C-alpha positions, 0 to 999 in steps of 0.5 A: 762700244763706248758710244753704245754704252753712252747711248744706253745710259742716256736713254736709261736716264731719260726714262728714269728721271724725266717726266715723260708721261705722254711725250716719250710714247703715246698711249696710241703708239703703245697700243699699236706696238702691243697689237703688232708684238705683245709678248712676242706673238703678234695679234696681227698675224692671226687677226689681221692688221686691223683686227678684221680676222683672217686665215691662220693656216690651210691644210689638206686632209683626206683630199679636203681643204681645211682652214684654221681661222681667227675671228674678227675682233674689231666690233666686240664689246670691251668686256667680251674683248677683255674676257677673250684675252684673259681666258685660254682657249684653242690656239689663242696664246695667253698674253698676260696683259694688264687691264690698262693694256687691254683697254689700250688695245681695244681703243687702238682697234676701235680707232682702226675700225673707225678709220676703215669705215670712214675710208669706205664711206668716202669711196 
């Protein structure tokens, strides 16, 4: 128990008193963390690991298969991406992200898309 308290106090000291501008967590790492779990609900769960979109759920009604899907979010212009995060619609949860967090997410997804495109061209 004492060791855990010492560790927590040391971590708190480091966060509060050291100038850890980009050394503790880079913007890219922060954006990746946000994408995987912003405010408890993962963007990746619905939009896929790289924002390519995906099936959220399938169900059968009157003998017909239906799907609830999330759209791809990798090729959106920044303004449209931010508007989608700000307004409440359908199944999309409200995340209460700051402008900076939205910009970081957008950068992260754009980077993921560039990496995927580069990988496809090489193959």
